[in-house]
Biopython code that builds the backbone (N, CA, C, O; Angstrom):
import numpy as np
from Bio.PDB.StructureBuilder import StructureBuilder

atoms = [
    (1, "UNK", "N", (118.519, 146.822, 184.676)),
    (1, "UNK", "CA", (117.768, 145.589, 184.754)),
    (1, "UNK", "C", (118.389, 144.569, 183.818)),
    (1, "UNK", "O", (118.707, 144.872, 182.669)),
    (2, "UNK", "N", (118.553, 143.389, 184.312)),
    (2, "UNK", "CA", (119.147, 142.331, 183.523)),
    (2, "UNK", "C", (118.040, 141.399, 183.072)),
    (2, "UNK", "O", (117.171, 141.039, 183.866)),
    (3, "UNK", "N", (118.060, 141.011, 181.831)),
    (3, "UNK", "CA", (117.009, 140.136, 181.329)),
    (3, "UNK", "C", (117.515, 139.264, 180.217)),
    (3, "UNK", "O", (118.675, 139.339, 179.813)),
    (4, "UNK", "N", (116.634, 138.445, 179.736)),
    (4, "UNK", "CA", (116.981, 137.516, 178.671)),
    (4, "UNK", "C", (116.380, 138.029, 177.366)),
    (4, "UNK", "O", (115.183, 138.306, 177.294)),
    (5, "UNK", "N", (117.202, 138.151, 176.352)),
    (5, "UNK", "CA", (116.735, 138.554, 175.038)),
    (5, "UNK", "C", (116.754, 137.343, 174.122)),
    (5, "UNK", "O", (117.813, 136.770, 173.869)),
    (6, "UNK", "N", (115.607, 136.957, 173.632)),
    (6, "UNK", "CA", (115.508, 135.852, 172.687)),
    (6, "UNK", "C", (115.139, 136.400, 171.324)),
    (6, "UNK", "O", (114.111, 137.058, 171.161)),
    (7, "UNK", "N", (115.975, 136.126, 170.361)),
    (7, "UNK", "CA", (115.705, 136.526, 168.995)),
    (7, "UNK", "C", (115.831, 135.291, 168.135)),
    (7, "UNK", "O", (116.733, 134.476, 168.326)),
    (8, "UNK", "N", (114.924, 135.156, 167.190)),
    (8, "UNK", "CA", (115.020, 134.033, 166.279)),
    (8, "UNK", "C", (114.540, 134.452, 164.904)),
    (8, "UNK", "O", (113.626, 135.263, 164.760)),
    (9, "UNK", "N", (115.175, 133.882, 163.910)),
    (9, "UNK", "CA", (114.761, 134.055, 162.520)),
    (9, "UNK", "C", (114.364, 132.683, 162.005)),
    (9, "UNK", "O", (114.987, 131.679, 162.351)),
    (10, "UNK", "N", (113.332, 132.640, 161.182)),
    (10, "UNK", "CA", (112.909, 131.348, 160.651)),
    (10, "UNK", "C", (113.882, 130.825, 159.601)),
    (10, "UNK", "O", (114.161, 129.627, 159.550)),
    (11, "UNK", "N", (114.397, 131.723, 158.765)),
    (11, "UNK", "CA", (115.287, 131.292, 157.686)),
    (11, "UNK", "C", (116.388, 132.312, 157.467)),
    (11, "UNK", "O", (116.205, 133.509, 157.690)),
    (12, "UNK", "N", (117.525, 131.818, 157.030)),
    (12, "UNK", "CA", (118.604, 132.678, 156.536)),
    (12, "UNK", "C", (118.923, 132.152, 155.144)),
    (12, "UNK", "O", (119.428, 131.041, 154.985)),
    (13, "UNK", "N", (118.622, 132.964, 154.143)),
    (13, "UNK", "CA", (118.798, 132.559, 152.753)),
    (13, "UNK", "C", (120.173, 132.969, 152.243)),
    (13, "UNK", "O", (120.723, 133.989, 152.657)),
    (14, "UNK", "N", (120.716, 132.165, 151.344)),
    (14, "UNK", "CA", (121.948, 132.499, 150.649)),
    (14, "UNK", "C", (121.596, 132.589, 149.169)),
    (14, "UNK", "O", (121.416, 131.571, 148.500)),
    (15, "UNK", "N", (121.500, 133.814, 148.666)),
    (15, "UNK", "CA", (121.141, 134.036, 147.269)),
    (15, "UNK", "C", (122.320, 134.713, 146.590)),
    (15, "UNK", "O", (122.686, 135.841, 146.920)),
    (16, "UNK", "N", (122.903, 134.003, 145.641)),
    (16, "UNK", "CA", (124.081, 134.519, 144.923)),
    (16, "UNK", "C", (125.155, 134.987, 145.899)),
    (16, "UNK", "O", (125.725, 136.065, 145.730)),
    (17, "UNK", "N", (125.429, 134.184, 146.911)),
    (17, "UNK", "CA", (126.439, 134.464, 147.933)),
    (17, "UNK", "C", (126.146, 135.706, 148.763)),
    (17, "UNK", "O", (127.060, 136.322, 149.310)),
    (18, "UNK", "N", (124.882, 136.070, 148.857)),
    (18, "UNK", "CA", (124.451, 137.157, 149.731)),
    (18, "UNK", "C", (123.498, 136.575, 150.769)),
    (18, "UNK", "O", (122.596, 135.807, 150.435)),
    (19, "UNK", "N", (123.701, 136.939, 152.001)),
    (19, "UNK", "CA", (122.871, 136.456, 153.098)),
    (19, "UNK", "C", (121.638, 137.349, 153.239)),
    (19, "UNK", "O", (121.748, 138.574, 153.278)),
    (20, "UNK", "N", (120.462, 136.718, 153.315)),
    (20, "UNK", "CA", (119.210, 137.455, 153.480)),
    (20, "UNK", "C", (118.424, 136.822, 154.619)),
    (20, "UNK", "O", (117.976, 135.681, 154.497)),
    (21, "UNK", "N", (118.247, 137.540, 155.727)),
    (21, "UNK", "CA", (117.416, 137.010, 156.810)),
    (21, "UNK", "C", (115.939, 137.088, 156.422)),
    (21, "UNK", "O", (115.485, 138.078, 155.850)),
    (22, "UNK", "N", (115.199, 136.025, 156.745)),
    (22, "UNK", "CA", (113.774, 135.981, 156.457)),
    (22, "UNK", "C", (113.051, 135.640, 157.755)),
    (22, "UNK", "O", (113.281, 134.583, 158.343)),
    (23, "UNK", "N", (112.189, 136.529, 158.191)),
    (23, "UNK", "CA", (111.468, 136.361, 159.447)),
    (23, "UNK", "C", (109.982, 136.235, 159.144)),
    (23, "UNK", "O", (109.439, 137.005, 158.352)),
    (24, "UNK", "N", (109.328, 135.273, 159.768)),
    (24, "UNK", "CA", (107.901, 135.038, 159.560)),
    (24, "UNK", "C", (107.176, 135.367, 160.858)),
    (24, "UNK", "O", (107.532, 134.868, 161.926)),
    (25, "UNK", "N", (106.157, 136.213, 160.754)),
    (25, "UNK", "CA", (105.368, 136.625, 161.920)),
    (25, "UNK", "C", (103.934, 136.170, 161.732)),
    (25, "UNK", "O", (103.367, 136.349, 160.654)),
    (26, "UNK", "N", (103.331, 135.580, 162.772)),
    (26, "UNK", "CA", (101.945, 135.125, 162.633)),
    (26, "UNK", "C", (100.968, 136.288, 162.605)),
    (26, "UNK", "O", (99.883, 136.177, 162.033)),
    (27, "UNK", "N", (101.342, 137.390, 163.212)),
    (27, "UNK", "CA", (100.519, 138.598, 163.164)),
    (27, "UNK", "C", (101.230, 139.632, 162.327)),
    (27, "UNK", "O", (101.906, 139.301, 161.353)),
    (28, "UNK", "N", (101.080, 140.867, 162.702)),
    (28, "UNK", "CA", (101.809, 141.937, 162.004)),
    (28, "UNK", "C", (103.260, 141.939, 162.450)),
    (28, "UNK", "O", (104.149, 142.231, 161.650)),
    (29, "UNK", "N", (103.513, 141.624, 163.697)),
    (29, "UNK", "CA", (104.846, 141.386, 164.208)),
    (29, "UNK", "C", (105.773, 142.577, 164.278)),
    (29, "UNK", "O", (105.662, 143.525, 163.501)),
    (30, "UNK", "N", (106.698, 142.507, 165.233)),
    (30, "UNK", "CA", (107.747, 143.524, 165.354)),
    (30, "UNK", "C", (109.000, 143.035, 164.667)),
    (30, "UNK", "O", (109.114, 141.859, 164.323)),
    (31, "UNK", "N", (109.934, 143.935, 164.470)),
    (31, "UNK", "CA", (111.145, 143.630, 163.709)),
    (31, "UNK", "C", (112.354, 143.340, 164.584)),
    (31, "UNK", "O", (113.480, 143.381, 164.089)),
    (32, "UNK", "N", (112.165, 143.048, 165.863)),
    (32, "UNK", "CA", (113.286, 142.871, 166.780)),
    (32, "UNK", "C", (114.321, 141.872, 166.278)),
    (32, "UNK", "O", (115.519, 142.152, 166.326)),
    (33, "UNK", "N", (113.882, 140.718, 165.801)),
    (33, "UNK", "CA", (114.817, 139.681, 165.370)),
    (33, "UNK", "C", (115.647, 140.125, 164.175)),
    (33, "UNK", "O", (116.864, 139.940, 164.151)),
    (34, "UNK", "N", (114.989, 140.705, 163.195)),
    (34, "UNK", "CA", (115.708, 141.166, 162.000)),
    (34, "UNK", "C", (116.691, 142.275, 162.362)),
    (34, "UNK", "O", (117.852, 142.240, 161.953)),
    (35, "UNK", "N", (116.229, 143.244, 163.119)),
    (35, "UNK", "CA", (117.100, 144.371, 163.466)),
    (35, "UNK", "C", (118.284, 143.914, 164.303)),
    (35, "UNK", "O", (119.398, 144.394, 164.095)),
    (36, "UNK", "N", (118.074, 143.000, 165.243)),
    (36, "UNK", "CA", (119.173, 142.494, 166.063)),
    (36, "UNK", "C", (120.161, 141.704, 165.208)),
    (36, "UNK", "O", (121.371, 141.867, 165.362)),
    (37, "UNK", "N", (119.675, 140.864, 164.324)),
    (37, "UNK", "CA", (120.547, 140.095, 163.437)),
    (37, "UNK", "C", (121.406, 141.027, 162.593)),
    (37, "UNK", "O", (122.601, 140.795, 162.411)),
    (38, "UNK", "N", (120.783, 142.083, 162.080)),
    (38, "UNK", "CA", (121.506, 142.983, 161.189)),
    (38, "UNK", "C", (122.483, 143.898, 161.920)),
    (38, "UNK", "O", (123.378, 144.466, 161.294)),
    (39, "UNK", "N", (122.327, 144.050, 163.227)),
    (39, "UNK", "CA", (123.330, 144.803, 163.983)),
    (39, "UNK", "C", (124.690, 144.119, 163.909)),
    (39, "UNK", "O", (125.728, 144.779, 163.868)),
    (40, "UNK", "N", (124.670, 142.808, 163.893)),
    (40, "UNK", "CA", (125.907, 142.017, 163.917)),
    (40, "UNK", "C", (126.257, 141.420, 162.554)),
    (40, "UNK", "O", (127.374, 140.943, 162.356)),
    (41, "UNK", "N", (125.309, 141.445, 161.616)),
    (41, "UNK", "CA", (125.499, 140.838, 160.303)),
    (41, "UNK", "C", (124.901, 141.759, 159.235)),
    (41, "UNK", "O", (123.765, 141.548, 158.812)),
    (42, "UNK", "N", (125.633, 142.757, 158.801)),
    (42, "UNK", "CA", (125.086, 143.680, 157.806)),
    (42, "UNK", "C", (124.646, 142.937, 156.543)),
    (42, "UNK", "O", (125.385, 142.104, 156.019)),
    (43, "UNK", "N", (123.451, 143.238, 156.061)),
    (43, "UNK", "CA", (122.927, 142.632, 154.842)),
    (43, "UNK", "C", (122.334, 143.724, 153.955)),
    (43, "UNK", "O", (122.010, 144.819, 154.414)),
    (44, "UNK", "N", (122.203, 143.392, 152.673)),
    (44, "UNK", "CA", (121.634, 144.349, 151.713)),
    (44, "UNK", "C", (120.140, 144.542, 151.927)),
    (44, "UNK", "O", (119.612, 145.638, 151.740)),
    (45, "UNK", "N", (119.469, 143.475, 152.319)),
    (45, "UNK", "CA", (118.021, 143.510, 152.500)),
    (45, "UNK", "C", (117.627, 142.400, 153.471)),
    (45, "UNK", "O", (118.341, 141.409, 153.628)),
    (46, "UNK", "N", (116.489, 142.583, 154.110)),
    (46, "UNK", "CA", (115.900, 141.549, 154.962)),
    (46, "UNK", "C", (114.442, 141.411, 154.539)),
    (46, "UNK", "O", (113.851, 142.351, 154.009)),
    (47, "UNK", "N", (113.869, 140.237, 154.775)),
    (47, "UNK", "CA", (112.491, 139.990, 154.365)),
    (47, "UNK", "C", (111.660, 139.603, 155.580)),
    (47, "UNK", "O", (112.056, 138.763, 156.388)),
    (48, "UNK", "N", (110.497, 140.239, 155.687)),
    (48, "UNK", "CA", (109.536, 139.885, 156.736)),
    (48, "UNK", "C", (108.262, 139.421, 156.055)),
    (48, "UNK", "O", (107.721, 140.115, 155.194)),
    (49, "UNK", "N", (107.778, 138.232, 156.446)),
    (49, "UNK", "CA", (106.525, 137.696, 155.935)),
    (49, "UNK", "C", (105.515, 137.798, 157.064)),
    (49, "UNK", "O", (105.767, 137.319, 158.170)),
    (50, "UNK", "N", (104.355, 138.429, 156.791)),
    (50, "UNK", "CA", (103.368, 138.638, 157.845)),
    (50, "UNK", "C", (102.001, 138.929, 157.250)),
    (50, "UNK", "O", (101.795, 138.800, 156.044)),
    (51, "UNK", "N", (101.066, 139.325, 158.116)),
    (51, "UNK", "CA", (99.732, 139.731, 157.673)),
    (51, "UNK", "C", (99.753, 141.078, 156.956)),
    (51, "UNK", "O", (98.805, 141.420, 156.251)),
    (52, "UNK", "N", (100.807, 141.826, 157.129)),
    (52, "UNK", "CA", (100.893, 143.166, 156.530)),
    (52, "UNK", "C", (100.837, 143.093, 155.019)),
    (52, "UNK", "O", (101.116, 142.053, 154.422)),
    (53, "UNK", "N", (100.477, 144.194, 154.416)),
    (53, "UNK", "CA", (100.536, 144.312, 152.969)),
    (53, "UNK", "C", (101.982, 144.452, 152.524)),
    (53, "UNK", "O", (102.881, 144.669, 153.336)),
    (54, "UNK", "N", (102.189, 144.324, 151.227)),
    (54, "UNK", "CA", (103.510, 144.490, 150.648)),
    (54, "UNK", "C", (104.038, 145.884, 150.958)),
    (54, "UNK", "O", (103.290, 146.860, 150.905)),
    (55, "UNK", "N", (105.316, 145.979, 151.278)),
    (55, "UNK", "CA", (105.926, 147.278, 151.516)),
    (55, "UNK", "C", (107.435, 147.168, 151.630)),
    (55, "UNK", "O", (107.980, 146.079, 151.809)),
    (56, "UNK", "N", (108.091, 148.287, 151.527)),
    (56, "UNK", "CA", (109.543, 148.319, 151.659)),
    (56, "UNK", "C", (109.920, 149.481, 152.562)),
    (56, "UNK", "O", (109.580, 150.633, 152.291)),
    (57, "UNK", "N", (110.625, 149.162, 153.637)),
    (57, "UNK", "CA", (111.126, 150.159, 154.573)),
    (57, "UNK", "C", (112.542, 150.512, 154.118)),
    (57, "UNK", "O", (113.494, 149.781, 154.392)),
    (58, "UNK", "N", (112.664, 151.626, 153.430)),
    (58, "UNK", "CA", (113.952, 152.006, 152.833)),
    (58, "UNK", "C", (115.018, 152.288, 153.878)),
    (58, "UNK", "O", (116.185, 151.959, 153.665)),
    (59, "UNK", "N", (114.646, 152.891, 155.002)),
    (59, "UNK", "CA", (115.645, 153.234, 156.014)),
    (59, "UNK", "C", (116.253, 151.989, 156.658)),
    (59, "UNK", "O", (117.437, 151.987, 156.995)),
    (60, "UNK", "N", (115.458, 150.930, 156.833)),
    (60, "UNK", "CA", (115.970, 149.682, 157.426)),
    (60, "UNK", "C", (116.232, 148.601, 156.387)),
    (60, "UNK", "O", (116.733, 147.528, 156.722)),
    (61, "UNK", "N", (115.897, 148.876, 155.125)),
    (61, "UNK", "CA", (116.062, 147.922, 154.025)),
    (61, "UNK", "C", (115.363, 146.597, 154.335)),
    (61, "UNK", "O", (115.962, 145.523, 154.277)),
    (62, "UNK", "N", (114.070, 146.712, 154.668)),
    (62, "UNK", "CA", (113.276, 145.528, 154.988)),
    (62, "UNK", "C", (112.095, 145.450, 154.030)),
    (62, "UNK", "O", (111.269, 146.361, 153.958)),
    (63, "UNK", "N", (112.035, 144.352, 153.301)),
    (63, "UNK", "CA", (110.929, 144.072, 152.400)),
    (63, "UNK", "C", (109.883, 143.286, 153.179)),
    (63, "UNK", "O", (110.191, 142.231, 153.734)),
    (64, "UNK", "N", (108.653, 143.785, 153.226)),
    (64, "UNK", "CA", (107.564, 143.081, 153.883)),
    (64, "UNK", "C", (106.636, 142.533, 152.814)),
    (64, "UNK", "O", (106.199, 143.256, 151.919)),
    (65, "UNK", "N", (106.340, 141.231, 152.920)),
    (65, "UNK", "CA", (105.408, 140.616, 151.985)),
    (65, "UNK", "C", (104.328, 139.886, 152.772)),
    (65, "UNK", "O", (104.586, 139.376, 153.862)),
    (66, "UNK", "N", (103.109, 139.837, 152.214)),
    (66, "UNK", "CA", (102.040, 139.094, 152.872)),
    (66, "UNK", "C", (102.250, 137.588, 152.671)),
    (66, "UNK", "O", (102.961, 137.166, 151.760)),
    (67, "UNK", "N", (101.623, 136.790, 153.534)),
    (67, "UNK", "CA", (101.768, 135.330, 153.474)),
    (67, "UNK", "C", (101.515, 134.769, 152.080)),
    (67, "UNK", "O", (102.276, 133.932, 151.593)),
    (68, "UNK", "N", (100.449, 135.229, 151.443)),
    (68, "UNK", "CA", (100.069, 134.648, 150.159)),
    (68, "UNK", "C", (101.116, 134.874, 149.076)),
    (68, "UNK", "O", (101.108, 134.172, 148.064)),
    (69, "UNK", "N", (102.019, 135.840, 149.264)),
    (69, "UNK", "CA", (103.012, 136.148, 148.242)),
    (69, "UNK", "C", (104.278, 135.287, 148.357)),
    (69, "UNK", "O", (105.103, 135.285, 147.444)),
    (70, "UNK", "N", (104.438, 134.566, 149.453)),
    (70, "UNK", "CA", (105.663, 133.793, 149.675)),
    (70, "UNK", "C", (105.973, 132.814, 148.541)),
    (70, "UNK", "O", (107.129, 132.751, 148.124)),
    (71, "UNK", "N", (105.003, 132.041, 148.012)),
    (71, "UNK", "CA", (105.347, 131.142, 146.889)),
    (71, "UNK", "C", (105.888, 131.892, 145.671)),
    (71, "UNK", "O", (106.769, 131.387, 144.975)),
    (72, "UNK", "N", (105.369, 133.093, 145.410)),
    (72, "UNK", "CA", (105.864, 133.880, 144.275)),
    (72, "UNK", "C", (107.293, 134.359, 144.519)),
    (72, "UNK", "O", (108.120, 134.362, 143.607)),
    (73, "UNK", "N", (107.570, 134.761, 145.753)),
    (73, "UNK", "CA", (108.930, 135.180, 146.098)),
    (73, "UNK", "C", (109.904, 134.016, 145.928)),
    (73, "UNK", "O", (110.978, 134.178, 145.348)),
    (74, "UNK", "N", (109.527, 132.849, 146.433)),
    (74, "UNK", "CA", (110.394, 131.677, 146.308)),
    (74, "UNK", "C", (110.608, 131.307, 144.846)),
    (74, "UNK", "O", (111.710, 130.916, 144.461)),
    (75, "UNK", "N", (109.578, 131.425, 144.040)),
    (75, "UNK", "CA", (109.700, 131.163, 142.603)),
    (75, "UNK", "C", (110.689, 132.140, 141.972)),
    (75, "UNK", "O", (111.521, 131.739, 141.158)),
    (76, "UNK", "N", (110.606, 133.413, 142.339)),
    (76, "UNK", "CA", (111.563, 134.408, 141.828)),
    (76, "UNK", "C", (112.980, 134.078, 142.255)),
    (76, "UNK", "O", (113.916, 134.229, 141.470)),
    (77, "UNK", "N", (113.151, 133.630, 143.494)),
    (77, "UNK", "CA", (114.486, 133.283, 143.987)),
    (77, "UNK", "C", (115.034, 132.077, 143.218)),
    (77, "UNK", "O", (116.185, 132.084, 142.781)),
    (78, "UNK", "N", (114.207, 131.049, 143.058)),
    (78, "UNK", "CA", (114.642, 129.835, 142.352)),
    (78, "UNK", "C", (115.018, 130.139, 140.912)),
    (78, "UNK", "O", (115.985, 129.588, 140.388)),
    (79, "UNK", "N", (114.251, 131.020, 140.270)),
    (79, "UNK", "CA", (114.502, 131.349, 138.872)),
    (79, "UNK", "C", (115.460, 132.510, 138.683)),
    (79, "UNK", "O", (115.584, 133.053, 137.586)),
    (80, "UNK", "N", (116.141, 132.890, 139.766)),
    (80, "UNK", "CA", (117.135, 133.958, 139.747)),
    (80, "UNK", "C", (116.562, 135.285, 139.257)),
    (80, "UNK", "O", (117.234, 136.041, 138.555)),
    (81, "UNK", "N", (115.296, 135.563, 139.641)),
    (81, "UNK", "CA", (114.653, 136.825, 139.279)),
    (81, "UNK", "C", (114.483, 137.755, 140.476)),
    (81, "UNK", "O", (113.842, 138.800, 140.361)),
    (82, "UNK", "N", (115.044, 137.390, 141.611)),
    (82, "UNK", "CA", (114.905, 138.215, 142.803)),
    (82, "UNK", "C", (115.945, 139.313, 142.778)),
    (82, "UNK", "O", (117.144, 139.042, 142.855)),
    (83, "UNK", "N", (115.497, 140.545, 142.672)),
    (83, "UNK", "CA", (116.401, 141.688, 142.639)),
    (83, "UNK", "C", (116.266, 142.490, 143.923)),
    (83, "UNK", "O", (115.156, 142.734, 144.396)),
    (84, "UNK", "N", (117.367, 142.886, 144.470)),
    (84, "UNK", "CA", (117.351, 143.709, 145.684)),
    (84, "UNK", "C", (118.501, 144.658, 145.657)),
    (84, "UNK", "O", (118.674, 145.444, 146.588)),
]
sb = StructureBuilder()
sb.init_structure("model")
sb.init_model(0)
sb.init_chain("A")
sb.init_seg("    ")
for serial, (resi, resn, name, xyz) in enumerate(atoms, 1):
    if name == "N":
        sb.init_residue(resn, " ", resi, " ")
    sb.init_atom(name, np.array(xyz, "f"), 0.0, 1.0, " ", f" {name:<3s}", serial, name[0])
structure = sb.get_structure()
């Protein structure tokens, strides 16, 4: 079956010359966009922002943060305190 695959990421961050895909989901969301991006662009970590609680998927190297935590994450990135 032939079909159309649409994948999109909201942001691609460059932190200390490392690329980090950041995907925002209005619900809990699936990881299709992040996983597809990383098939062609290996990265150390990817970030998903959603309704889910904080968590880290070690096998896929995906950090999940809830919506309310995004300003804190951005503050850590700006102040060079984001470790991955």
